[in-house]
C-alpha positions as CSV (number, residue, x, y, z in Angstrom):
1,M,110.1,160.1,130.0
2,E,107.9,160.7,133.0
3,K,107.1,157.0,133.3
4,E,110.8,156.2,133.3
5,I,111.4,158.8,136.0
6,E,108.6,157.4,138.2
7,K,109.8,153.9,137.7
8,F,113.3,154.9,138.8
9,I,112.0,156.8,141.9
10,L,110.0,153.7,143.1
11,Q,113.0,151.4,142.4
12,E,115.4,153.5,144.4
13,T,113.2,154.5,147.3
14,K,111.2,151.2,147.5
15,A,108.1,153.5,148.1
16,E,104.7,151.9,147.5
17,R,103.4,154.7,145.2
18,I,103.8,158.2,144.0
19,N,100.9,160.4,145.1
20,D,101.6,163.8,143.6
21,K,104.3,166.0,142.1
22,I,104.9,169.8,142.4
23,M,107.2,171.9,140.3
24,I,109.6,173.8,142.5
25,Q,111.5,175.7,139.8
26,S,112.8,175.5,136.3
27,L,116.6,175.2,135.9
28,W,118.6,178.2,134.6
29,S,118.1,178.9,130.9
30,G,115.5,176.1,130.5
31,Y,117.8,173.1,131.1
32,G,115.2,171.1,133.0
33,S,113.3,171.3,136.3
34,I,113.4,170.6,140.0
35,V,110.2,168.8,141.2
36,R,109.0,167.5,144.6
37,Y,107.4,164.0,144.4
38,S,105.1,163.0,147.3
39,L,105.5,159.3,148.2
40,D,103.6,156.6,150.2
41,G,105.7,154.0,152.0
42,Y,109.0,155.9,152.1
43,K,110.7,157.1,155.3
44,Q,110.0,160.7,154.3
45,K,106.8,162.1,152.7
46,S,108.6,163.4,149.7
47,I,111.8,163.6,147.7
48,I,113.3,166.1,145.2
49,V,114.0,165.2,141.6
50,K,116.5,167.3,139.6
51,H,115.7,166.5,136.0
52,V,118.4,167.9,133.7
53,Q,117.7,167.9,129.9
54,L,121.2,168.1,128.4
55,G,119.8,168.4,124.9
56,A,118.0,171.6,125.8
57,Q,119.3,175.1,125.1
58,G,116.9,177.6,126.3
59,D,117.0,181.4,126.3
60,H,119.5,182.9,128.6
61,P,117.8,185.6,130.8
62,R,120.6,188.1,130.0
63,G,121.2,187.2,126.4
64,W,124.3,185.1,126.6
65,N,123.2,182.3,124.2
66,T,126.5,181.1,122.9
67,D,128.1,177.7,122.4
68,I,130.6,178.5,125.2
69,S,127.7,179.1,127.6
70,H,125.9,175.9,126.5
71,Q,129.1,173.7,126.9
72,R,129.8,175.3,130.3
73,K,126.2,174.4,131.4
74,L,126.5,170.8,130.1
75,K,129.8,170.3,132.1
76,S,128.2,171.9,135.2
77,Y,125.6,169.1,135.4
78,Q,128.2,166.4,134.8
79,V,130.3,167.9,137.6
80,E,127.3,168.0,140.0
81,T,126.6,164.4,139.2
82,Y,130.2,163.4,139.8
83,F,130.3,165.3,143.1
84,Y,127.2,163.5,144.4
85,K,128.6,160.1,143.4
86,N,132.1,160.5,144.6
87,Y,132.6,163.3,147.1
88,S,129.3,164.1,148.9
89,H,129.8,161.4,151.5
90,L,132.7,163.4,153.0
91,T,130.4,166.1,154.3
92,N,129.0,166.1,157.8
93,D,126.3,167.7,160.0
94,N,128.3,170.9,160.1
95,C,128.2,171.3,156.3
96,R,124.9,169.5,155.6
97,I,123.8,168.8,152.0
98,P,120.9,166.6,150.7
99,D,121.6,162.9,150.6
100,C,121.8,161.7,147.0
101,L,119.3,158.8,146.7
102,G,120.1,157.8,143.1
103,I,121.3,159.0,139.7
104,T,120.3,157.7,136.3
105,F,120.7,158.6,132.7
106,I,117.7,158.4,130.3
107,N,118.6,159.2,126.7
108,D,120.3,162.7,126.9
109,D,118.8,163.5,130.3
110,V,120.1,163.2,133.8
111,V,117.8,162.4,136.8
112,I,119.1,163.0,140.3
113,L,117.0,161.9,143.3
114,L,117.7,164.0,146.4
115,E,116.6,164.0,150.0
116,D,113.9,166.7,150.5
117,L,115.6,169.1,153.0
118,D,112.2,170.5,153.9
119,E,111.3,167.1,155.4
120,V,114.4,167.0,157.7
121,G,114.0,170.5,159.2
122,F,115.6,172.8,156.6
123,D,112.4,174.2,155.3
124,R,113.1,178.0,155.3
125,R,114.5,180.1,152.5
126,V,115.4,183.8,153.1
127,S,115.9,186.9,151.1
128,E,116.4,189.4,154.0
129,I,119.0,187.7,156.2
130,T,119.7,188.1,159.9
131,W,123.1,188.0,161.6
132,E,122.2,184.6,163.1
133,E,121.5,183.2,159.6
134,I,124.7,184.8,158.2
135,N,126.6,183.1,161.1
136,A,125.1,179.8,160.2
137,C,126.2,180.1,156.6
138,L,129.7,181.2,157.6
139,S,129.9,178.1,159.7
140,W,128.7,175.9,156.8
141,L,131.3,177.4,154.4
142,A,134.2,177.1,156.9
143,N,133.3,173.4,157.6
144,F,132.8,172.6,154.0
145,H,136.2,174.2,153.1
146,A,137.9,172.3,155.9
147,V,136.5,168.9,154.8
148,Y,137.9,169.3,151.3
149,L,141.1,171.2,152.2
150,Q,144.0,170.3,149.8
151,K,142.0,167.5,148.1
152,E,142.3,167.1,144.3
153,P,139.1,168.0,142.5
154,K,139.3,165.1,140.1
155,G,136.1,164.9,138.0
156,L,135.0,168.4,139.1
157,W,135.9,171.8,137.8
158,E,139.7,172.1,138.0
159,I,138.9,175.8,138.9
160,G,135.6,176.1,140.8
161,T,133.0,178.9,140.5
162,Y,130.8,179.8,137.5
163,W,132.6,183.1,136.8
164,H,136.3,182.1,136.6
165,L,138.2,183.7,133.8
166,A,138.9,180.6,131.6
167,T,135.1,180.1,131.1
168,R,134.2,183.7,130.6
169,P,136.0,185.1,127.5
170,D,132.9,186.8,126.1
171,E,132.3,188.7,129.2
172,L,136.0,189.8,129.4
173,E,135.9,190.9,125.8
174,V,133.1,193.4,126.4
175,L,134.4,194.7,129.8
176,D,134.9,198.4,129.5
177,D,136.8,198.9,132.8
178,I,140.2,198.9,131.1
179,P,142.5,198.8,134.2
180,L,140.4,195.8,135.5
181,K,140.4,194.2,132.1
182,N,144.2,194.5,131.8
183,L,144.8,192.8,135.2
184,A,142.1,190.1,134.9
185,Q,144.7,187.5,134.1
186,V,147.0,188.5,137.0
187,I,144.0,188.4,139.4
188,D,143.0,185.0,138.1
189,Q,146.6,183.6,138.5
190,R,146.9,184.9,142.0
191,L,143.8,183.0,143.0
192,N,144.7,179.9,141.1
193,N,148.3,179.8,142.5
194,A,147.2,179.8,146.1
195,K,149.2,177.4,148.2
196,Y,146.1,176.3,150.2
197,K,143.1,175.2,148.1
198,T,139.9,173.4,148.9
199,F,136.7,172.6,147.0
200,V,134.6,175.8,146.6
201,H,130.9,175.5,146.3
202,G,131.0,177.8,143.4
203,D,127.6,179.4,143.7
204,A,127.3,180.0,147.4
205,K,124.6,182.7,147.2
206,V,122.0,182.9,150.0
207,A,119.3,181.4,147.7
208,N,121.2,178.1,147.7
209,F,121.0,177.8,151.5
210,C,118.1,176.2,153.3
211,F,117.6,177.2,157.0
212,D,116.0,175.5,160.0
213,K,113.2,177.3,161.8
214,E,115.5,179.0,164.3
215,G,118.0,180.1,161.6
216,N,121.0,178.7,163.4
217,K,121.4,175.6,161.2
218,V,121.7,175.5,157.5
219,A,122.1,173.1,154.5
220,A,123.2,173.9,151.0
221,V,122.2,172.8,147.5
222,D,123.3,173.2,143.9
223,F,126.8,171.9,143.2
224,Q,127.1,172.5,139.5
225,Y,130.2,174.7,139.9
226,I,132.1,172.9,142.6
227,G,135.8,172.7,142.0
228,G,139.2,173.6,143.2
229,G,140.1,177.0,144.6
230,C,140.7,179.4,147.5
231,G,137.8,179.5,150.0
232,M,137.6,183.2,149.7
233,K,135.8,182.9,146.4
234,D,132.8,181.5,148.2
235,L,133.0,183.9,151.1
236,A,133.2,187.0,149.0
237,Y,130.4,185.8,146.7
238,F,128.2,184.9,149.6
239,I,128.6,188.3,151.4
240,G,127.9,190.1,148.1
241,S,124.7,188.0,147.6
242,C,123.0,189.1,150.9
243,L,124.4,192.4,152.2
244,H,124.0,195.9,150.9
245,E,127.2,197.8,150.1
246,E,127.3,199.8,153.3
247,D,126.9,196.6,155.4
248,C,129.6,194.8,153.3
249,E,132.1,197.5,154.5
250,K,130.7,197.8,158.0
251,Y,130.8,194.1,158.8
252,E,133.8,192.9,156.7
253,D,136.1,192.5,159.7
254,I,133.7,190.6,161.9
255,I,132.6,188.4,159.0
256,L,136.2,187.4,158.2
257,E,137.0,186.9,161.9
258,T,133.9,184.7,162.4
259,Y,134.7,182.6,159.3
260,F,138.3,182.0,160.2
261,N,137.4,181.1,163.8
262,Y,135.0,178.4,162.4
263,L,137.7,177.3,159.9
264,K,140.3,176.8,162.6
265,D,137.9,174.8,164.7
266,A,136.9,172.7,161.7
267,I,140.5,171.9,160.7
268,Q,141.2,170.7,164.2
269,E,137.9,168.7,164.6
270,N,138.5,166.9,161.2
271,H,142.1,166.1,162.2
272,I,143.6,167.8,159.2
273,D,147.3,168.1,159.3
274,I,147.5,171.7,158.1
275,N,148.4,174.8,160.1
276,P,145.1,176.9,160.2
277,E,147.1,180.0,160.9
278,E,149.0,179.7,157.6
279,V,145.7,179.1,155.7
280,E,144.2,182.2,157.3
281,E,147.3,184.3,156.6
282,E,147.2,183.5,152.9
283,W,143.4,183.6,152.4
284,R,143.0,187.0,154.2
285,T,145.3,188.5,151.5
286,L,143.3,186.8,148.8
287,F,139.9,188.0,150.0
288,P,140.0,191.4,148.2
289,I,141.4,189.7,145.1
290,A,138.5,187.1,145.1
291,W,136.0,190.0,145.5
292,T,137.6,191.9,142.6
293,D,137.6,188.7,140.5
294,F,133.8,188.4,140.8
295,H,133.5,192.2,140.2
296,R,135.4,191.7,136.9
297,F,132.9,189.1,135.8
298,L,129.8,191.0,136.8
299,K,130.9,194.2,135.0
300,G,131.3,192.4,131.8
301,W,128.2,190.1,132.2
302,S,125.7,192.7,133.4
303,P,127.1,196.2,133.7
304,G,123.9,197.5,135.4
305,H,123.7,194.8,138.1
306,W,122.8,195.9,141.6
307,K,125.9,194.2,143.0
308,I,128.2,196.7,141.2
309,N,128.4,199.2,144.0
310,S,130.8,201.7,145.6
311,Y,132.2,199.0,148.0
312,S,133.1,196.7,145.1
313,E,134.6,199.6,143.1
314,K,136.7,200.7,146.1
315,M,137.9,197.1,146.7
316,S,138.7,196.7,143.0
317,K,140.6,200.0,142.9
318,L,142.8,199.0,145.8
319,V,143.6,195.6,144.3
320,I,144.4,197.2,140.9
321,E,146.7,199.7,142.6
322,A,148.4,196.9,144.6
323,L,148.9,194.6,141.6
324,S,150.0,197.3,139.3
């Protein structure tokens, strides 16, 4: 397998030789790996290879080893491959992603060659995030959502994100928050029936963003759960991935205002014939619903998770009261 991969790398990059390789990380639940290959005779010093082993079924870190989980994971890699092949060219410098250099299938495995973002200036990952870095991610999300606004997600997830209700029956079954459980379908339908939809990244946590040295430009990776939906799914999930509960509440208004300012500009810059005021009006009402939707998943999937906090409980309670 390794010889086949190296042959494909040299074929696609026209590099003279492969010098070295370094494992960056294993894929979730043991489905493969992400490896950096150092090259001679290529325009960059290295490329990234995402090697997906579709025949694998490793141990889920939280114990969700089911056929539903396995099938969801298989589809996620098919979706990511389809996105890189058919939609990634629509992105621009305001919503930067790695260039896809080639895709091949070897037996049951998928091999995706990607630009090494470290080599083009996006070489920082953060855990503690600054406001400038948050601002860069809000700009990225708004521009990404504008580019794909009202496009049909053919070949992708019809409903984007890894937690949407149709793919999470097991987690709903064990959810012990009965009011939230009873309204899960209503919440899901409200999001799915939005008039204005885009492609959502589907896993827009801070760990999937790569920053430049100054922190004011960013690129994103990992498109396994890209699909149709309201942009608020990404926004709510991103905020929850990087802010503590007190900051979620404190900065909610300014984050929403910043995101929608970027979205309006991006809609105009991309000459999209849609009224940005109407998008904002609808999506603002869906923001707490999107937040509650992820909260529903999390309480069933991992009841002790750190993201289950007073802000999320308060948001969920308000949504439940409104929808009841």
